[in-house]
C-alpha distance (Angstrom), angle and dihedral (degrees) to the residues before:
residue distance angle dihedral
X1 . . .
X2 3.78 . .
X3 3.82 121.4 .
X4 3.78 118.9 -71.3
X5 3.76 127.8 -5.3
X6 3.78 110.4 -23.0
X7 3.79 134.1 -154.2
X8 3.77 121.9 -157.7
X9 3.82 116.9 -167.6
X10 3.78 122.7 -167.0
X11 3.79 126.9 -158.4
X12 3.79 101.1 -107.4
X13 3.78 145.1 4.7
X14 3.79 119.4 -106.2
X15 3.76 136.7 -174.7
X16 3.80 122.4 -99.5
X17 3.81 92.5 -142.9
X18 3.79 111.4 130.3
X19 3.78 92.8 19.4
X20 3.76 101.4 68.7
X21 3.80 93.6 101.4
X22 3.78 88.0 72.3
X23 3.81 91.5 63.2
X24 3.78 125.1 74.9
X25 3.78 123.2 -155.9
X26 3.78 119.5 -133.2
X27 3.79 100.1 -105.3
X28 3.81 105.5 130.3
X29 3.83 112.9 141.6
X30 3.79 118.0 -114.4
X31 3.80 109.1 -112.8
X32 3.78 126.4 -174.8
X33 3.79 117.7 -126.8
X34 3.78 141.3 158.7
X35 3.79 87.9 -98.7
X36 3.78 90.2 54.8
X37 3.80 94.9 49.8
X38 3.80 91.6 49.0
X39 3.80 93.9 41.9
X40 3.82 113.1 30.7
X41 3.77 114.8 -159.6
X42 3.81 103.4 -148.8
X43 3.80 115.5 103.6
X44 3.81 95.2 -127.6
X45 3.80 91.4 59.4
X46 3.79 91.4 45.8
X47 3.82 92.6 51.4
X48 3.80 89.9 47.1
X49 3.80 88.5 54.6
X50 3.81 89.7 52.1
X51 3.79 90.8 50.8
X52 3.80 91.7 50.1
X53 3.80 94.9 56.8
X54 3.80 113.7 129.9
X55 3.81 98.0 -154.7
X56 3.80 95.0 177.5
X57 3.79 92.9 48.9
X58 3.79 88.1 46.0
X59 3.78 90.9 60.3
X60 3.81 92.0 50.9
X61 3.78 101.4 41.6
X62 3.81 111.8 20.1
X63 3.82 93.6 111.8
X64 3.81 92.4 59.9
X65 3.79 120.4 83.5
X66 3.81 90.3 -125.4
X67 3.81 93.2 43.1
X68 3.79 127.0 127.7
X69 3.80 95.6 -89.4
X70 3.80 117.1 162.0
X71 3.83 101.3 -136.0
X72 3.78 87.7 -149.0
X73 3.79 96.5 120.8
X74 3.84 96.2 98.2
X75 3.80 90.6 55.8
X76 3.80 93.7 45.6
X77 3.80 92.5 46.8
X78 3.80 91.1 50.0
X79 3.80 93.1 48.7
X80 3.81 95.1 -117.2
X81 3.80 88.9 125.1
X82 3.79 131.0 7.6
X83 3.78 132.7 -131.4
X84 3.82 87.5 -115.8
X85 3.80 90.7 55.0
X86 3.81 91.3 50.1
X87 3.80 92.4 48.1
X88 3.81 95.6 45.3
X89 3.79 93.0 47.8
X90 3.81 91.6 48.0
X91 3.81 93.4 48.8
X92 3.81 89.2 48.2
X93 3.81 87.8 64.4
X94 3.80 88.9 67.8
X95 3.79 103.6 -94.7
X96 3.79 117.6 141.6
X97 3.81 117.7 -135.4
X98 3.81 92.5 -118.6
X99 3.81 89.5 57.3
X100 3.79 93.9 55.8
X101 3.79 101.6 32.3
X102 3.81 95.2 134.2
X103 3.80 91.3 50.6
X104 3.81 91.4 50.5
X105 3.80 91.7 47.7
X106 3.79 91.9 54.3
X107 3.81 90.5 51.9
X108 3.80 88.3 49.5
X109 3.81 92.4 50.9
X110 3.79 90.2 58.3
X111 3.80 90.7 52.2
X112 3.81 90.7 45.1
X113 3.80 92.1 56.4
X114 3.80 88.9 52.3
X115 3.80 90.5 52.9
X116 3.81 90.5 50.0
X117 3.81 89.5 53.5
X118 3.80 89.7 47.0
X119 3.81 91.4 52.0
X120 3.81 99.9 37.5
X121 3.79 101.4 33.2
X122 3.80 114.3 -174.5
X123 3.81 89.6 -3.0
X124 3.81 87.5 88.1
X125 3.80 85.9 71.7
X126 3.81 87.9 68.2
X127 3.80 132.2 55.2
X128 3.80 103.3 -69.0
X129 3.80 107.1 -159.9
X130 3.80 104.3 14.9
X131 3.80 138.2 -21.8
X132 3.78 115.4 -70.9
X133 3.80 106.4 -104.4
X134 3.81 127.2 -127.0
X135 3.80 96.2 15.3
X136 3.80 111.9 172.8
X137 3.82 99.3 174.3
X138 3.79 144.6 4.7
X139 3.78 93.8 -136.3
X140 3.80 126.5 67.9
X141 3.79 137.6 -113.3
X142 3.78 112.5 -81.5
X143 3.79 88.9 -143.4
X144 3.80 90.2 63.5
X145 3.80 91.4 53.7
X146 3.81 90.2 45.6
X147 3.82 92.3 46.7
X148 3.80 89.4 -123.6
X149 3.80 103.4 120.6
X150 3.79 93.1 120.8
X151 3.81 91.6 -119.7
X152 3.79 98.8 115.9
X153 3.81 97.8 -156.2
X154 3.80 93.2 50.0
X155 3.80 94.4 44.2
X156 3.81 92.7 49.8
X157 3.80 90.9 47.6
X158 3.81 92.4 50.5
X159 3.80 91.3 51.1
X160 3.80 88.8 49.1
X161 3.81 90.4 48.6
X162 3.79 89.8 58.6
X163 3.81 93.3 50.3
X164 3.82 101.2 36.8
X165 3.80 107.5 22.0
X166 3.80 90.0 -125.4
X167 3.79 136.4 106.4
X168 3.80 126.5 174.8
X169 3.81 110.2 -107.9
X170 3.80 95.0 -122.3
X171 3.80 91.4 53.4
X172 3.80 89.2 49.2
X173 3.80 85.9 60.8
X174 3.80 91.8 47.5
X175 3.80 90.6 49.4
X176 3.80 92.5 48.7
X177 3.80 91.6 48.0
X178 3.80 92.8 49.4
X179 3.80 90.9 48.1
X180 3.80 101.0 42.0
X181 3.79 106.9 23.7
X182 3.80 101.6 32.2
X183 3.83 97.7 27.6
X184 3.83 92.2 35.2
X185 3.79 95.2 -136.6
X186 3.78 118.1 152.8
X187 3.80 108.7 -106.2
X188 3.84 100.4 -121.7
X189 3.81 102.0 74.2
X190 3.83 95.8 45.6
X191 3.81 90.5 43.5
X192 3.81 89.0 56.3
X193 3.82 89.4 47.9
X194 3.80 92.7 53.7
X195 3.82 93.2 43.2
X196 3.81 88.6 52.6
X197 3.80 91.5 61.5
X198 3.83 101.7 37.2
X199 3.79 121.0 101.2
X200 3.81 85.8 -157.4
X201 3.78 92.1 49.7
X202 3.79 104.4 162.8
X203 3.78 106.5 167.8
X204 3.80 94.9 -155.3
X205 3.80 95.0 51.3
X206 3.79 92.6 40.3
X207 3.80 98.6 46.3
X208 3.80 96.3 43.3
X209 3.80 92.6 44.7
X210 3.80 90.2 53.9
X211 3.80 89.1 48.4
X212 3.81 89.9 50.6
X213 3.81 91.9 53.0
X214 3.81 92.0 44.9
X215 3.80 92.9 49.5
X216 3.81 95.4 -115.2
X217 3.82 93.1 111.4
X218 3.81 98.4 27.7
X219 3.77 140.2 50.0
X220 3.80 95.7 -102.5
X221 3.78 142.7 10.2
X222 3.79 119.8 -91.8
X223 3.80 116.9 -120.7
X224 3.80 130.6 177.5
X225 3.78 122.7 -169.1
X226 3.80 125.8 -143.0
X227 3.80 92.3 -97.6
X228 3.80 90.1 56.6
X229 3.80 91.3 50.5
X230 3.81 92.5 46.0
X231 3.80 92.3 49.8
X232 3.79 96.3 51.6
X233 3.81 98.4 34.7
X234 3.82 100.0 37.5
X235 3.79 94.4 -122.3
X236 3.79 127.2 134.0
X237 3.79 115.1 -147.8
X238 3.77 135.9 149.0
X239 3.80 137.4 -176.9
X240 3.80 92.6 32.8
X241 3.80 123.2 135.9
X242 3.83 86.8 -99.0
X243 3.79 92.7 54.0
X244 3.81 94.7 94.6
X245 3.79 137.6 99.4
X246 3.81 115.4 -84.0
X247 3.79 93.1 -117.3
X248 3.81 89.4 59.9
X249 3.80 97.3 58.0
X250 3.79 95.8 82.9
X251 3.80 93.7 57.0
X252 3.80 100.4 39.6
X253 3.81 118.2 119.2
X254 3.79 116.0 -124.8
X255 3.82 106.8 -83.7
X256 3.79 114.7 -113.7
X257 3.80 91.5 -116.9
X258 3.82 90.0 61.1
X259 3.79 99.1 42.3
X260 3.81 99.8 87.5
X261 3.80 106.5 79.0
X262 3.78 133.0 -171.8
X263 3.79 139.3 176.2
X264 3.80 109.0 -118.6
X265 3.78 118.6 -129.7
X266 3.80 107.2 -121.6
X267 3.80 118.3 -178.8
X268 3.78 135.3 153.1
X269 3.79 122.9 -144.2
X270 3.79 106.8 -154.1
X271 3.83 122.9 -153.0
X272 3.77 120.4 -80.9
X273 3.75 116.3 -98.7
X274 3.80 118.9 -104.9
X275 3.79 123.7 -175.4
X276 3.80 115.8 -108.9
X277 3.78 134.5 157.9
X278 3.81 127.7 -123.6
X279 3.78 123.8 -163.4
X280 3.83 106.3 -112.9
X281 3.81 90.4 -160.2
X282 3.82 93.0 63.5
X283 3.80 125.7 76.1
X284 3.80 113.6 -108.7
X285 3.81 127.4 -131.4
X286 3.79 113.4 -150.2
X287 3.80 117.9 -148.6
X288 3.79 125.6 -177.8
X289 3.80 138.6 -179.7
X290 3.81 89.7 -79.1
X291 3.83 95.2 46.1
X292 3.79 116.6 52.2
X293 3.79 98.0 139.2
X294 3.84 107.7 160.8
X295 3.82 90.3 -165.2
X296 3.80 96.1 56.5
X297 3.82 111.3 118.0
X298 3.79 94.3 -25.2
X299 3.79 93.7 -179.4
X300 3.81 117.1 104.3
X301 3.78 125.8 -106.4
X302 3.80 102.1 78.3
X303 3.74 139.1 103.5
X304 3.81 106.4 -129.4
X305 3.78 116.8 -153.3
X306 3.79 130.9 179.6
X307 3.80 103.6 -149.6
X308 3.81 114.7 -147.2
X309 3.79 106.9 -177.2
X310 3.82 115.1 -162.3
X311 3.80 90.0 -150.8
X312 3.81 91.2 57.0
X313 3.79 94.3 49.5
X314 3.80 91.1 45.4
X315 3.80 88.6 57.0
X316 3.82 95.8 37.8
X317 3.82 107.1 23.9
X318 3.80 122.4 -168.3
X319 3.80 132.2 -161.9
X320 3.80 124.0 -104.1
X321 3.81 94.1 -104.6
X322 3.81 90.6 52.0
X323 3.79 90.7 52.7
X324 3.81 89.4 47.4
X325 3.81 89.2 53.0
X326 3.80 90.9 51.7
X327 3.79 91.9 49.3
X328 3.80 91.4 46.9
X329 3.81 90.4 54.3
X330 3.79 88.2 50.1
X331 3.79 91.4 58.6
X332 3.79 88.4 74.7
X333 3.81 93.1 59.2
X334 3.79 106.2 88.2
X335 3.78 114.9 -122.6
X336 3.80 95.0 2.2
X337 3.80 115.4 162.8
X338 3.78 128.6 -173.8
X339 3.77 125.7 -121.9
X340 3.80 113.7 -165.2
X341 3.78 103.6 -162.9
X342 3.77 143.0 63.7
X343 3.80 125.3 -52.1
X344 3.80 89.5 -119.3
X345 3.82 89.6 57.2
X346 3.79 92.1 49.9
X347 3.81 91.7 50.7
X348 3.78 90.1 51.1
X349 3.79 91.6 50.2
X350 3.79 93.0 48.8
X351 3.77 91.6 49.5
X352 3.79 110.3 -171.1
X353 3.79 99.6 -4.8
X354 3.77 120.6 125.8
X355 3.80 114.5 -101.6
X356 3.80 124.8 -157.6
X357 3.77 126.9 -170.7
X358 3.78 139.1 159.0
X359 3.75 122.7 -114.0
X360 3.78 118.5 -105.2
X361 2.91 125.6 -144.1
């Protein structure tokens, strides 16, 4: 999509009769889950979470599992709120930028990854700076998927990822290092696996972060020893494959527990299609899984459509609970309907109506 908000105008208006089967109404039932309790989807709760940020404590403690993290990433990734909104609202509470420099930098990193995706396009799906070194396979250890690596903090976090859609950022780095640098898997398959399960799945941030850990987008690989894991995750383990000196990591053989590799099956089942009718005389606002802003053009007089493209979810699949989270956020956008199909199909159905959408990345 071209920079900024875009309007596309066609030559004439046409009826939607005969094409309604391609459009799905927003009628998914609201189901409670662990993801939902950890990440509420109503705007009031989200704004309250923004207002409760401890940006100074964040800078001091974010690398610890009990640190003052914001847990705003799912809402930023889904376009409900922006990094600018979070920053402006935090500064409005009286903090000076120098006091919360680390917090601001982390917001900036997220935007930076988006700009890299914007500039590089699909190239972020390949090694960005140089080939990942010492790759033994393009799959991933089955023990990582099964949460049976023997590293207690990582295994617990992977199990929690499956049930909540969330993993602490520092443990994401540990998991990537175990998978790519200890298990010698190429980063792409495990990055897709993690993205599949994350409520805050942002492909740019996820893919480039995995590349950074694996040394494909950085000058060296990232390693963490057992003492580092224990310190930040409050575990106490010894004689694990991480319980070695840092200068030994580069020459270690792949531990037996990481040697069996598999390719995870990642598929997305999109909602069933239900006939609805859109007004071809009204302009149409297009939302997607990265843009669910409930404050976008709140005035009346628009068709509002959440576009779920099968081609996108085939390339970047997400788990059922992630899709449920996206649909739950959409419930707070008045009049939102779901179109399961390609953007080109939707344009054809709408004929000459004006179409608005937000750029992503």
